mmCIF entry with sequence, helices, sheets and N, C-alpha, C, O atoms, coordinates in Angstrom:
data_MODEL
# 
_entry.id   MODEL 
# 
_entity.id                         1 
_entity.type                       polymer 
_entity.pdbx_number_of_molecules   1 
# 
_entity_poly.entity_id                      1 
_entity_poly.type                           'polypeptide(L)' 
_entity_poly.nstd_linkage                   no 
_entity_poly.nstd_monomer                   no 
_entity_poly.pdbx_seq_one_letter_code       MSSMDDSTRRVRKETRLFYFLIIVLFPLLSVAIVGGYGFFVWFLQMLLGPPGPPN 
_entity_poly.pdbx_seq_one_letter_code_can   MSSMDDSTRRVRKETRLFYFLIIVLFPLLSVAIVGGYGFFVWFLQMLLGPPGPPN 
_entity_poly.pdbx_strand_id                 A 
# 
loop_
_entity_poly_seq.entity_id 
_entity_poly_seq.num 
_entity_poly_seq.mon_id 
_entity_poly_seq.hetero 
1 1  MET n 
1 2  SER n 
1 3  SER n 
1 4  MET n 
1 5  ASP n 
1 6  ASP n 
1 7  SER n 
1 8  THR n 
1 9  ARG n 
1 10 ARG n 
1 11 VAL n 
1 12 ARG n 
1 13 LYS n 
1 14 GLU n 
1 15 THR n 
1 16 ARG n 
1 17 LEU n 
1 18 PHE n 
1 19 TYR n 
1 20 PHE n 
1 21 LEU n 
1 22 ILE n 
1 23 ILE n 
1 24 VAL n 
1 25 LEU n 
1 26 PHE n 
1 27 PRO n 
1 28 LEU n 
1 29 LEU n 
1 30 SER n 
1 31 VAL n 
1 32 ALA n 
1 33 ILE n 
1 34 VAL n 
1 35 GLY n 
1 36 GLY n 
1 37 TYR n 
1 38 GLY n 
1 39 PHE n 
1 40 PHE n 
1 41 VAL n 
1 42 TRP n 
1 43 PHE n 
1 44 LEU n 
1 45 GLN n 
1 46 MET n 
1 47 LEU n 
1 48 LEU n 
1 49 GLY n 
1 50 PRO n 
1 51 PRO n 
1 52 GLY n 
1 53 PRO n 
1 54 PRO n 
1 55 ASN n 
# 
_struct_asym.id          A 
_struct_asym.entity_id   1 
# 
loop_
_struct_conf.conf_type_id 
_struct_conf.id 
_struct_conf.pdbx_PDB_helix_id 
_struct_conf.beg_label_comp_id 
_struct_conf.beg_label_asym_id 
_struct_conf.beg_label_seq_id 
_struct_conf.pdbx_beg_PDB_ins_code 
_struct_conf.end_label_comp_id 
_struct_conf.end_label_asym_id 
_struct_conf.end_label_seq_id 
_struct_conf.pdbx_end_PDB_ins_code 
_struct_conf.beg_auth_comp_id 
_struct_conf.beg_auth_asym_id 
_struct_conf.beg_auth_seq_id 
_struct_conf.end_auth_comp_id 
_struct_conf.end_auth_asym_id 
_struct_conf.end_auth_seq_id 
_struct_conf.pdbx_PDB_helix_class 
_struct_conf.details 
_struct_conf.pdbx_PDB_helix_length 
HELX_P HELX_P1 AA1 SER A 2  ? PHE A 20 ? SER A 2  PHE A 20 1 ? 19 
HELX_P HELX_P2 AA2 LEU A 21 ? LEU A 25 ? LEU A 21 LEU A 25 3 ? 5  
HELX_P HELX_P3 AA3 PHE A 26 ? LEU A 48 ? PHE A 26 LEU A 48 1 ? 23 
# 
_struct_conf_type.id          HELX_P 
_struct_conf_type.criteria    ? 
_struct_conf_type.reference   ? 
# 
loop_
_atom_site.group_PDB 
_atom_site.id 
_atom_site.type_symbol 
_atom_site.label_atom_id 
_atom_site.label_alt_id 
_atom_site.label_comp_id 
_atom_site.label_asym_id 
_atom_site.label_entity_id 
_atom_site.label_seq_id 
_atom_site.pdbx_PDB_ins_code 
_atom_site.Cartn_x 
_atom_site.Cartn_y 
_atom_site.Cartn_z 
_atom_site.occupancy 
_atom_site.B_iso_or_equiv 
_atom_site.pdbx_formal_charge 
_atom_site.auth_seq_id 
_atom_site.auth_comp_id 
_atom_site.auth_asym_id 
_atom_site.auth_atom_id 
_atom_site.pdbx_PDB_model_num 
ATOM 1   N N  . MET A 1 1  ? -1.861 95.744 -19.207 1.00 0.00 ? 1  MET A N  1 
ATOM 2   C CA . MET A 1 1  ? -2.267 94.756 -20.145 1.00 0.00 ? 1  MET A CA 1 
ATOM 3   C C  . MET A 1 1  ? -1.273 93.603 -20.112 1.00 0.00 ? 1  MET A C  1 
ATOM 4   O O  . MET A 1 1  ? -1.674 92.455 -20.297 1.00 0.00 ? 1  MET A O  1 
ATOM 5   N N  . SER A 1 2  ? 0.019  93.871 -19.881 1.00 0.00 ? 2  SER A N  1 
ATOM 6   C CA . SER A 1 2  ? 0.962  92.848 -19.816 1.00 0.00 ? 2  SER A CA 1 
ATOM 7   C C  . SER A 1 2  ? 0.758  91.931 -18.602 1.00 0.00 ? 2  SER A C  1 
ATOM 8   O O  . SER A 1 2  ? 0.942  90.719 -18.721 1.00 0.00 ? 2  SER A O  1 
ATOM 9   N N  . SER A 1 3  ? 0.396  92.460 -17.480 1.00 0.00 ? 3  SER A N  1 
ATOM 10  C CA . SER A 1 3  ? 0.120  91.659 -16.308 1.00 0.00 ? 3  SER A CA 1 
ATOM 11  C C  . SER A 1 3  ? -1.056 90.708 -16.579 1.00 0.00 ? 3  SER A C  1 
ATOM 12  O O  . SER A 1 3  ? -1.083 89.601 -16.042 1.00 0.00 ? 3  SER A O  1 
ATOM 13  N N  . MET A 1 4  ? -2.061 91.140 -17.433 1.00 0.00 ? 4  MET A N  1 
ATOM 14  C CA . MET A 1 4  ? -3.172 90.374 -17.674 1.00 0.00 ? 4  MET A CA 1 
ATOM 15  C C  . MET A 1 4  ? -2.747 89.185 -18.501 1.00 0.00 ? 4  MET A C  1 
ATOM 16  O O  . MET A 1 4  ? -3.207 88.072 -18.247 1.00 0.00 ? 4  MET A O  1 
ATOM 17  N N  . ASP A 1 5  ? -1.839 89.392 -19.536 1.00 0.00 ? 5  ASP A N  1 
ATOM 18  C CA . ASP A 1 5  ? -1.355 88.268 -20.316 1.00 0.00 ? 5  ASP A CA 1 
ATOM 19  C C  . ASP A 1 5  ? -0.574 87.263 -19.499 1.00 0.00 ? 5  ASP A C  1 
ATOM 20  O O  . ASP A 1 5  ? -0.722 86.051 -19.653 1.00 0.00 ? 5  ASP A O  1 
ATOM 21  N N  . ASP A 1 6  ? 0.294  87.818 -18.592 1.00 0.00 ? 6  ASP A N  1 
ATOM 22  C CA . ASP A 1 6  ? 1.048  86.947 -17.703 1.00 0.00 ? 6  ASP A CA 1 
ATOM 23  C C  . ASP A 1 6  ? 0.173  86.097 -16.781 1.00 0.00 ? 6  ASP A C  1 
ATOM 24  O O  . ASP A 1 6  ? 0.441  84.916 -16.562 1.00 0.00 ? 6  ASP A O  1 
ATOM 25  N N  . SER A 1 7  ? -0.870 86.721 -16.248 1.00 0.00 ? 7  SER A N  1 
ATOM 26  C CA . SER A 1 7  ? -1.858 86.025 -15.466 1.00 0.00 ? 7  SER A CA 1 
ATOM 27  C C  . SER A 1 7  ? -2.598 84.947 -16.252 1.00 0.00 ? 7  SER A C  1 
ATOM 28  O O  . SER A 1 7  ? -2.809 83.846 -15.742 1.00 0.00 ? 7  SER A O  1 
ATOM 29  N N  . THR A 1 8  ? -2.996 85.251 -17.494 1.00 0.00 ? 8  THR A N  1 
ATOM 30  C CA . THR A 1 8  ? -3.636 84.240 -18.340 1.00 0.00 ? 8  THR A CA 1 
ATOM 31  C C  . THR A 1 8  ? -2.700 83.098 -18.614 1.00 0.00 ? 8  THR A C  1 
ATOM 32  O O  . THR A 1 8  ? -3.054 81.926 -18.487 1.00 0.00 ? 8  THR A O  1 
ATOM 33  N N  . ARG A 1 9  ? -1.480 83.470 -19.000 1.00 0.00 ? 9  ARG A N  1 
ATOM 34  C CA . ARG A 1 9  ? -0.473 82.429 -19.293 1.00 0.00 ? 9  ARG A CA 1 
ATOM 35  C C  . ARG A 1 9  ? -0.219 81.502 -18.115 1.00 0.00 ? 9  ARG A C  1 
ATOM 36  O O  . ARG A 1 9  ? -0.057 80.291 -18.263 1.00 0.00 ? 9  ARG A O  1 
ATOM 37  N N  . ARG A 1 10 ? -0.191 82.134 -16.915 1.00 0.00 ? 10 ARG A N  1 
ATOM 38  C CA . ARG A 1 10 ? 0.071  81.356 -15.665 1.00 0.00 ? 10 ARG A CA 1 
ATOM 39  C C  . ARG A 1 10 ? -1.123 80.358 -15.392 1.00 0.00 ? 10 ARG A C  1 
ATOM 40  O O  . ARG A 1 10 ? -0.919 79.198 -15.035 1.00 0.00 ? 10 ARG A O  1 
ATOM 41  N N  . VAL A 1 11 ? -2.299 80.854 -15.571 1.00 0.00 ? 11 VAL A N  1 
ATOM 42  C CA . VAL A 1 11 ? -3.475 80.007 -15.311 1.00 0.00 ? 11 VAL A CA 1 
ATOM 43  C C  . VAL A 1 11 ? -3.554 78.873 -16.311 1.00 0.00 ? 11 VAL A C  1 
ATOM 44  O O  . VAL A 1 11 ? -3.898 77.740 -15.975 1.00 0.00 ? 11 VAL A O  1 
ATOM 45  N N  . ARG A 1 12 ? -3.238 79.195 -17.508 1.00 0.00 ? 12 ARG A N  1 
ATOM 46  C CA . ARG A 1 12 ? -3.232 78.201 -18.642 1.00 0.00 ? 12 ARG A CA 1 
ATOM 47  C C  . ARG A 1 12 ? -2.109 77.149 -18.286 1.00 0.00 ? 12 ARG A C  1 
ATOM 48  O O  . ARG A 1 12 ? -2.365 75.948 -18.383 1.00 0.00 ? 12 ARG A O  1 
ATOM 49  N N  . LYS A 1 13 ? -0.952 77.560 -17.904 1.00 0.00 ? 13 LYS A N  1 
ATOM 50  C CA . LYS A 1 13 ? 0.090  76.590 -17.520 1.00 0.00 ? 13 LYS A CA 1 
ATOM 51  C C  . LYS A 1 13 ? -0.243 75.722 -16.340 1.00 0.00 ? 13 LYS A C  1 
ATOM 52  O O  . LYS A 1 13 ? 0.070  74.532 -16.318 1.00 0.00 ? 13 LYS A O  1 
ATOM 53  N N  . GLU A 1 14 ? -0.932 76.373 -15.278 1.00 0.00 ? 14 GLU A N  1 
ATOM 54  C CA . GLU A 1 14 ? -1.280 75.559 -14.151 1.00 0.00 ? 14 GLU A CA 1 
ATOM 55  C C  . GLU A 1 14 ? -2.365 74.616 -14.478 1.00 0.00 ? 14 GLU A C  1 
ATOM 56  O O  . GLU A 1 14 ? -2.432 73.516 -13.929 1.00 0.00 ? 14 GLU A O  1 
ATOM 57  N N  . THR A 1 15 ? -3.251 75.036 -15.396 1.00 0.00 ? 15 THR A N  1 
ATOM 58  C CA . THR A 1 15 ? -4.383 74.077 -15.772 1.00 0.00 ? 15 THR A CA 1 
ATOM 59  C C  . THR A 1 15 ? -3.710 72.840 -16.586 1.00 0.00 ? 15 THR A C  1 
ATOM 60  O O  . THR A 1 15 ? -4.071 71.689 -16.341 1.00 0.00 ? 15 THR A O  1 
ATOM 61  N N  . ARG A 1 16 ? -2.816 73.093 -17.467 1.00 0.00 ? 16 ARG A N  1 
ATOM 62  C CA . ARG A 1 16 ? -2.114 71.960 -18.224 1.00 0.00 ? 16 ARG A CA 1 
ATOM 63  C C  . ARG A 1 16 ? -1.445 71.159 -17.214 1.00 0.00 ? 16 ARG A C  1 
ATOM 64  O O  . ARG A 1 16 ? -1.580 69.938 -17.288 1.00 0.00 ? 16 ARG A O  1 
ATOM 65  N N  . LEU A 1 17 ? -0.765 71.645 -16.310 1.00 0.00 ? 17 LEU A N  1 
ATOM 66  C CA . LEU A 1 17 ? -0.047 70.890 -15.345 1.00 0.00 ? 17 LEU A CA 1 
ATOM 67  C C  . LEU A 1 17 ? -1.001 70.006 -14.484 1.00 0.00 ? 17 LEU A C  1 
ATOM 68  O O  . LEU A 1 17 ? -0.703 68.852 -14.176 1.00 0.00 ? 17 LEU A O  1 
ATOM 69  N N  . PHE A 1 18 ? -2.150 70.604 -14.116 1.00 0.00 ? 18 PHE A N  1 
ATOM 70  C CA . PHE A 1 18 ? -3.160 69.888 -13.326 1.00 0.00 ? 18 PHE A CA 1 
ATOM 71  C C  . PHE A 1 18 ? -3.659 68.604 -14.132 1.00 0.00 ? 18 PHE A C  1 
ATOM 72  O O  . PHE A 1 18 ? -3.763 67.493 -13.610 1.00 0.00 ? 18 PHE A O  1 
ATOM 73  N N  . TYR A 1 19 ? -3.950 68.882 -15.446 1.00 0.00 ? 19 TYR A N  1 
ATOM 74  C CA . TYR A 1 19 ? -4.455 67.788 -16.219 1.00 0.00 ? 19 TYR A CA 1 
ATOM 75  C C  . TYR A 1 19 ? -3.384 66.729 -16.448 1.00 0.00 ? 19 TYR A C  1 
ATOM 76  O O  . TYR A 1 19 ? -3.676 65.534 -16.491 1.00 0.00 ? 19 TYR A O  1 
ATOM 77  N N  . PHE A 1 20 ? -2.167 67.173 -16.592 1.00 0.00 ? 20 PHE A N  1 
ATOM 78  C CA . PHE A 1 20 ? -1.042 66.109 -16.727 1.00 0.00 ? 20 PHE A CA 1 
ATOM 79  C C  . PHE A 1 20 ? -0.961 65.315 -15.491 1.00 0.00 ? 20 PHE A C  1 
ATOM 80  O O  . PHE A 1 20 ? -0.854 64.090 -15.557 1.00 0.00 ? 20 PHE A O  1 
ATOM 81  N N  . LEU A 1 21 ? -1.007 65.952 -14.346 1.00 0.00 ? 21 LEU A N  1 
ATOM 82  C CA . LEU A 1 21 ? -0.921 65.158 -13.058 1.00 0.00 ? 21 LEU A CA 1 
ATOM 83  C C  . LEU A 1 21 ? -2.143 64.188 -12.955 1.00 0.00 ? 21 LEU A C  1 
ATOM 84  O O  . LEU A 1 21 ? -1.946 63.028 -12.593 1.00 0.00 ? 21 LEU A O  1 
ATOM 85  N N  . ILE A 1 22 ? -3.334 64.606 -13.248 1.00 0.00 ? 22 ILE A N  1 
ATOM 86  C CA . ILE A 1 22 ? -4.486 63.825 -13.009 1.00 0.00 ? 22 ILE A CA 1 
ATOM 87  C C  . ILE A 1 22 ? -4.587 62.659 -14.072 1.00 0.00 ? 22 ILE A C  1 
ATOM 88  O O  . ILE A 1 22 ? -4.865 61.520 -13.698 1.00 0.00 ? 22 ILE A O  1 
ATOM 89  N N  . ILE A 1 23 ? -4.359 62.954 -15.392 1.00 0.00 ? 23 ILE A N  1 
ATOM 90  C CA . ILE A 1 23 ? -4.489 62.045 -16.437 1.00 0.00 ? 23 ILE A CA 1 
ATOM 91  C C  . ILE A 1 23 ? -3.361 61.069 -16.688 1.00 0.00 ? 23 ILE A C  1 
ATOM 92  O O  . ILE A 1 23 ? -3.561 59.908 -17.047 1.00 0.00 ? 23 ILE A O  1 
ATOM 93  N N  . VAL A 1 24 ? -2.121 61.613 -16.474 1.00 0.00 ? 24 VAL A N  1 
ATOM 94  C CA . VAL A 1 24 ? -0.939 60.838 -16.844 1.00 0.00 ? 24 VAL A CA 1 
ATOM 95  C C  . VAL A 1 24 ? -0.148 60.320 -15.550 1.00 0.00 ? 24 VAL A C  1 
ATOM 96  O O  . VAL A 1 24 ? 0.098  59.127 -15.371 1.00 0.00 ? 24 VAL A O  1 
ATOM 97  N N  . LEU A 1 25 ? 0.205  61.287 -14.712 1.00 0.00 ? 25 LEU A N  1 
ATOM 98  C CA . LEU A 1 25 ? 1.201  60.950 -13.623 1.00 0.00 ? 25 LEU A CA 1 
ATOM 99  C C  . LEU A 1 25 ? 0.535  60.044 -12.535 1.00 0.00 ? 25 LEU A C  1 
ATOM 100 O O  . LEU A 1 25 ? 1.128  59.024 -12.185 1.00 0.00 ? 25 LEU A O  1 
ATOM 101 N N  . PHE A 1 26 ? -0.557 60.343 -12.038 1.00 0.00 ? 26 PHE A N  1 
ATOM 102 C CA . PHE A 1 26 ? -1.146 59.609 -10.918 1.00 0.00 ? 26 PHE A CA 1 
ATOM 103 C C  . PHE A 1 26 ? -1.527 58.195 -11.378 1.00 0.00 ? 26 PHE A C  1 
ATOM 104 O O  . PHE A 1 26 ? -1.292 57.248 -10.628 1.00 0.00 ? 26 PHE A O  1 
ATOM 105 N N  . PRO A 1 27 ? -2.119 58.000 -12.611 1.00 0.00 ? 27 PRO A N  1 
ATOM 106 C CA . PRO A 1 27 ? -2.359 56.605 -12.946 1.00 0.00 ? 27 PRO A CA 1 
ATOM 107 C C  . PRO A 1 27 ? -1.109 55.788 -13.049 1.00 0.00 ? 27 PRO A C  1 
ATOM 108 O O  . PRO A 1 27 ? -1.008 54.686 -12.509 1.00 0.00 ? 27 PRO A O  1 
ATOM 109 N N  . LEU A 1 28 ? -0.103 56.379 -13.793 1.00 0.00 ? 28 LEU A N  1 
ATOM 110 C CA . LEU A 1 28 ? 1.188  55.620 -13.914 1.00 0.00 ? 28 LEU A CA 1 
ATOM 111 C C  . LEU A 1 28 ? 1.865  55.412 -12.619 1.00 0.00 ? 28 LEU A C  1 
ATOM 112 O O  . LEU A 1 28 ? 2.475  54.358 -12.439 1.00 0.00 ? 28 LEU A O  1 
ATOM 113 N N  . LEU A 1 29 ? 1.816  56.320 -11.698 1.00 0.00 ? 29 LEU A N  1 
ATOM 114 C CA . LEU A 1 29 ? 2.431  56.131 -10.378 1.00 0.00 ? 29 LEU A CA 1 
ATOM 115 C C  . LEU A 1 29 ? 1.688  55.050 -9.577  1.00 0.00 ? 29 LEU A C  1 
ATOM 116 O O  . LEU A 1 29 ? 2.327  54.239 -8.906  1.00 0.00 ? 29 LEU A O  1 
ATOM 117 N N  . SER A 1 30 ? 0.413  55.031 -9.636  1.00 0.00 ? 30 SER A N  1 
ATOM 118 C CA . SER A 1 30 ? -0.397 54.003 -8.840  1.00 0.00 ? 30 SER A CA 1 
ATOM 119 C C  . SER A 1 30 ? -0.128 52.676 -9.454  1.00 0.00 ? 30 SER A C  1 
ATOM 120 O O  . SER A 1 30 ? 0.005  51.724 -8.685  1.00 0.00 ? 30 SER A O  1 
ATOM 121 N N  . VAL A 1 31 ? -0.025 52.473 -10.815 1.00 0.00 ? 31 VAL A N  1 
ATOM 122 C CA . VAL A 1 31 ? 0.300  51.220 -11.464 1.00 0.00 ? 31 VAL A CA 1 
ATOM 123 C C  . VAL A 1 31 ? 1.725  50.814 -11.051 1.00 0.00 ? 31 VAL A C  1 
ATOM 124 O O  . VAL A 1 31 ? 1.973  49.651 -10.736 1.00 0.00 ? 31 VAL A O  1 
ATOM 125 N N  . ALA A 1 32 ? 2.583  51.703 -11.055 1.00 0.00 ? 32 ALA A N  1 
ATOM 126 C CA . ALA A 1 32 ? 3.946  51.339 -10.666 1.00 0.00 ? 32 ALA A CA 1 
ATOM 127 C C  . ALA A 1 32 ? 4.040  50.915 -9.217  1.00 0.00 ? 32 ALA A C  1 
ATOM 128 O O  . ALA A 1 32 ? 4.707  49.930 -8.902  1.00 0.00 ? 32 ALA A O  1 
ATOM 129 N N  . ILE A 1 33 ? 3.386  51.640 -8.337  1.00 0.00 ? 33 ILE A N  1 
ATOM 130 C CA . ILE A 1 33 ? 3.465  51.180 -6.899  1.00 0.00 ? 33 ILE A CA 1 
ATOM 131 C C  . ILE A 1 33 ? 2.839  49.839 -6.658  1.00 0.00 ? 33 ILE A C  1 
ATOM 132 O O  . ILE A 1 33 ? 3.392  49.021 -5.924  1.00 0.00 ? 33 ILE A O  1 
ATOM 133 N N  . VAL A 1 34 ? 1.601  49.570 -7.309  1.00 0.00 ? 34 VAL A N  1 
ATOM 134 C CA . VAL A 1 34 ? 1.002  48.310 -7.042  1.00 0.00 ? 34 VAL A CA 1 
ATOM 135 C C  . VAL A 1 34 ? 1.802  47.204 -7.658  1.00 0.00 ? 34 VAL A C  1 
ATOM 136 O O  . VAL A 1 34 ? 1.989  46.148 -7.054  1.00 0.00 ? 34 VAL A O  1 
ATOM 137 N N  . GLY A 1 35 ? 2.294  47.448 -8.907  1.00 0.00 ? 35 GLY A N  1 
ATOM 138 C CA . GLY A 1 35 ? 3.167  46.465 -9.574  1.00 0.00 ? 35 GLY A CA 1 
ATOM 139 C C  . GLY A 1 35 ? 4.468  46.121 -8.812  1.00 0.00 ? 35 GLY A C  1 
ATOM 140 O O  . GLY A 1 35 ? 4.910  44.976 -8.718  1.00 0.00 ? 35 GLY A O  1 
ATOM 141 N N  . GLY A 1 36 ? 5.041  47.232 -8.273  1.00 0.00 ? 36 GLY A N  1 
ATOM 142 C CA . GLY A 1 36 ? 6.293  47.011 -7.517  1.00 0.00 ? 36 GLY A CA 1 
ATOM 143 C C  . GLY A 1 36 ? 5.955  46.234 -6.240  1.00 0.00 ? 36 GLY A C  1 
ATOM 144 O O  . GLY A 1 36 ? 6.753  45.378 -5.858  1.00 0.00 ? 36 GLY A O  1 
ATOM 145 N N  . TYR A 1 37 ? 4.872  46.463 -5.578  1.00 0.00 ? 37 TYR A N  1 
ATOM 146 C CA . TYR A 1 37 ? 4.460  45.715 -4.359  1.00 0.00 ? 37 TYR A CA 1 
ATOM 147 C C  . TYR A 1 37 ? 4.261  44.190 -4.757  1.00 0.00 ? 37 TYR A C  1 
ATOM 148 O O  . TYR A 1 37 ? 4.721  43.285 -4.061  1.00 0.00 ? 37 TYR A O  1 
ATOM 149 N N  . GLY A 1 38 ? 3.577  43.978 -5.872  1.00 0.00 ? 38 GLY A N  1 
ATOM 150 C CA . GLY A 1 38 ? 3.344  42.621 -6.319  1.00 0.00 ? 38 GLY A CA 1 
ATOM 151 C C  . GLY A 1 38 ? 4.642  41.946 -6.581  1.00 0.00 ? 38 GLY A C  1 
ATOM 152 O O  . GLY A 1 38 ? 4.815  40.796 -6.178  1.00 0.00 ? 38 GLY A O  1 
ATOM 153 N N  . PHE A 1 39 ? 5.526  42.563 -7.204  1.00 0.00 ? 39 PHE A N  1 
ATOM 154 C CA . PHE A 1 39 ? 6.824  42.007 -7.583  1.00 0.00 ? 39 PHE A CA 1 
ATOM 155 C C  . PHE A 1 39 ? 7.598  41.670 -6.324  1.00 0.00 ? 39 PHE A C  1 
ATOM 156 O O  . PHE A 1 39 ? 8.263  40.636 -6.260  1.00 0.00 ? 39 PHE A O  1 
ATOM 157 N N  . PHE A 1 40 ? 7.516  42.545 -5.307  1.00 0.00 ? 40 PHE A N  1 
ATOM 158 C CA . PHE A 1 40 ? 8.210  42.341 -4.110  1.00 0.00 ? 40 PHE A CA 1 
ATOM 159 C C  . PHE A 1 40 ? 7.645  41.114 -3.343  1.00 0.00 ? 40 PHE A C  1 
ATOM 160 O O  . PHE A 1 40 ? 8.414  40.325 -2.794  1.00 0.00 ? 40 PHE A O  1 
ATOM 161 N N  . VAL A 1 41 ? 6.347  40.962 -3.310  1.00 0.00 ? 41 VAL A N  1 
ATOM 162 C CA . VAL A 1 41 ? 5.754  39.824 -2.699  1.00 0.00 ? 41 VAL A CA 1 
ATOM 163 C C  . VAL A 1 41 ? 6.102  38.541 -3.438  1.00 0.00 ? 41 VAL A C  1 
ATOM 164 O O  . VAL A 1 41 ? 6.490  37.548 -2.823  1.00 0.00 ? 41 VAL A O  1 
ATOM 165 N N  . TRP A 1 42 ? 5.961  38.563 -4.772  1.00 0.00 ? 42 TRP A N  1 
ATOM 166 C CA . TRP A 1 42 ? 6.277  37.392 -5.565  1.00 0.00 ? 42 TRP A CA 1 
ATOM 167 C C  . TRP A 1 42 ? 7.810  36.966 -5.302  1.00 0.00 ? 42 TRP A C  1 
ATOM 168 O O  . TRP A 1 42 ? 8.105  35.798 -5.049  1.00 0.00 ? 42 TRP A O  1 
ATOM 169 N N  . PHE A 1 43 ? 8.698  37.931 -5.375  1.00 0.00 ? 43 PHE A N  1 
ATOM 170 C CA . PHE A 1 43 ? 10.066 37.611 -5.072  1.00 0.00 ? 43 PHE A CA 1 
ATOM 171 C C  . PHE A 1 43 ? 10.321 37.061 -3.684  1.00 0.00 ? 43 PHE A C  1 
ATOM 172 O O  . PHE A 1 43 ? 11.102 36.130 -3.485  1.00 0.00 ? 43 PHE A O  1 
ATOM 173 N N  . LEU A 1 44 ? 9.673  37.638 -2.786  1.00 0.00 ? 44 LEU A N  1 
ATOM 174 C CA . LEU A 1 44 ? 9.777  37.163 -1.338  1.00 0.00 ? 44 LEU A CA 1 
ATOM 175 C C  . LEU A 1 44 ? 9.303  35.768 -1.180  1.00 0.00 ? 44 LEU A C  1 
ATOM 176 O O  . LEU A 1 44 ? 9.912  34.993 -0.443  1.00 0.00 ? 44 LEU A O  1 
ATOM 177 N N  . GLN A 1 45 ? 8.180  35.388 -1.876  1.00 0.00 ? 45 GLN A N  1 
ATOM 178 C CA . GLN A 1 45 ? 7.650  34.001 -1.863  1.00 0.00 ? 45 GLN A CA 1 
ATOM 179 C C  . GLN A 1 45 ? 8.484  33.059 -2.489  1.00 0.00 ? 45 GLN A C  1 
ATOM 180 O O  . GLN A 1 45 ? 8.469  31.891 -2.100  1.00 0.00 ? 45 GLN A O  1 
ATOM 181 N N  . MET A 1 46 ? 9.322  33.478 -3.553  1.00 0.00 ? 46 MET A N  1 
ATOM 182 C CA . MET A 1 46 ? 10.251 32.591 -4.181  1.00 0.00 ? 46 MET A CA 1 
ATOM 183 C C  . MET A 1 46 ? 11.382 32.337 -3.237  1.00 0.00 ? 46 MET A C  1 
ATOM 184 O O  . MET A 1 46 ? 11.928 31.235 -3.279  1.00 0.00 ? 46 MET A O  1 
ATOM 185 N N  . LEU A 1 47 ? 11.785 33.234 -2.399  1.00 0.00 ? 47 LEU A N  1 
ATOM 186 C CA . LEU A 1 47 ? 12.880 33.021 -1.434  1.00 0.00 ? 47 LEU A CA 1 
ATOM 187 C C  . LEU A 1 47 ? 12.465 32.287 -0.177  1.00 0.00 ? 47 LEU A C  1 
ATOM 188 O O  . LEU A 1 47 ? 13.189 31.408 0.289   1.00 0.00 ? 47 LEU A O  1 
ATOM 189 N N  . LEU A 1 48 ? 11.311 32.628 0.384   1.00 0.00 ? 48 LEU A N  1 
ATOM 190 C CA . LEU A 1 48 ? 10.881 32.115 1.675   1.00 0.00 ? 48 LEU A CA 1 
ATOM 191 C C  . LEU A 1 48 ? 9.737  31.058 1.553   1.00 0.00 ? 48 LEU A C  1 
ATOM 192 O O  . LEU A 1 48 ? 9.441  30.418 2.562   1.00 0.00 ? 48 LEU A O  1 
ATOM 193 N N  . GLY A 1 49 ? 9.130  30.855 0.472   1.00 0.00 ? 49 GLY A N  1 
ATOM 194 C CA . GLY A 1 49 ? 8.066  29.931 0.250   1.00 0.00 ? 49 GLY A CA 1 
ATOM 195 C C  . GLY A 1 49 ? 6.750  30.602 0.417   1.00 0.00 ? 49 GLY A C  1 
ATOM 196 O O  . GLY A 1 49 ? 6.702  31.756 0.841   1.00 0.00 ? 49 GLY A O  1 
ATOM 197 N N  . PRO A 1 50 ? 5.660  29.924 0.099   1.00 0.00 ? 50 PRO A N  1 
ATOM 198 C CA . PRO A 1 50 ? 4.325  30.494 0.157   1.00 0.00 ? 50 PRO A CA 1 
ATOM 199 C C  . PRO A 1 50 ? 3.949  30.806 1.595   1.00 0.00 ? 50 PRO A C  1 
ATOM 200 O O  . PRO A 1 50 ? 4.593  30.268 2.496   1.00 0.00 ? 50 PRO A O  1 
ATOM 201 N N  . PRO A 1 51 ? 2.972  31.622 1.868   1.00 0.00 ? 51 PRO A N  1 
ATOM 202 C CA . PRO A 1 51 ? 2.524  31.943 3.193   1.00 0.00 ? 51 PRO A CA 1 
ATOM 203 C C  . PRO A 1 51 ? 1.757  30.801 3.760   1.00 0.00 ? 51 PRO A C  1 
ATOM 204 O O  . PRO A 1 51 ? 1.223  29.993 3.001   1.00 0.00 ? 51 PRO A O  1 
ATOM 205 N N  . GLY A 1 52 ? 1.674  30.690 5.047   1.00 0.00 ? 52 GLY A N  1 
ATOM 206 C CA . GLY A 1 52 ? 0.918  29.675 5.716   1.00 0.00 ? 52 GLY A CA 1 
ATOM 207 C C  . GLY A 1 52 ? 1.762  28.882 6.594   1.00 0.00 ? 52 GLY A C  1 
ATOM 208 O O  . GLY A 1 52 ? 2.982  29.031 6.523   1.00 0.00 ? 52 GLY A O  1 
ATOM 209 N N  . PRO A 1 53 ? 1.237  28.030 7.438   1.00 0.00 ? 53 PRO A N  1 
ATOM 210 C CA . PRO A 1 53 ? 1.988  27.164 8.360   1.00 0.00 ? 53 PRO A CA 1 
ATOM 211 C C  . PRO A 1 53 ? 2.852  26.213 7.598   1.00 0.00 ? 53 PRO A C  1 
ATOM 212 O O  . PRO A 1 53 ? 2.471  25.770 6.515   1.00 0.00 ? 53 PRO A O  1 
ATOM 213 N N  . PRO A 1 54 ? 4.038  25.872 8.141   1.00 0.00 ? 54 PRO A N  1 
ATOM 214 C CA . PRO A 1 54 ? 4.893  24.844 7.457   1.00 0.00 ? 54 PRO A CA 1 
ATOM 215 C C  . PRO A 1 54 ? 4.292  23.471 7.591   1.00 0.00 ? 54 PRO A C  1 
ATOM 216 O O  . PRO A 1 54 ? 3.606  23.150 8.562   1.00 0.00 ? 54 PRO A O  1 
ATOM 217 N N  . ASN A 1 55 ? 4.571  22.673 6.589   1.00 0.00 ? 55 ASN A N  1 
ATOM 218 C CA . ASN A 1 55 ? 4.039  21.247 6.578   1.00 0.00 ? 55 ASN A CA 1 
ATOM 219 C C  . ASN A 1 55 ? 5.036  20.395 7.198   1.00 0.00 ? 55 ASN A C  1 
ATOM 220 O O  . ASN A 1 55 ? 4.834  19.186 7.307   1.00 0.00 ? 55 ASN A O  1 
# 
């Protein structure tokens, strides 16, 4: 009986972890990565100028 309770608890914990990863972590991580890349490009353009051939 105890092993059944442990198994149920483990499945419940893994399910909660899965939902946390899918609903919270992955969206925040993707926004942070895209935002960080945008900031990097913006800062690089401030230092080196906009892309394109020089005038």
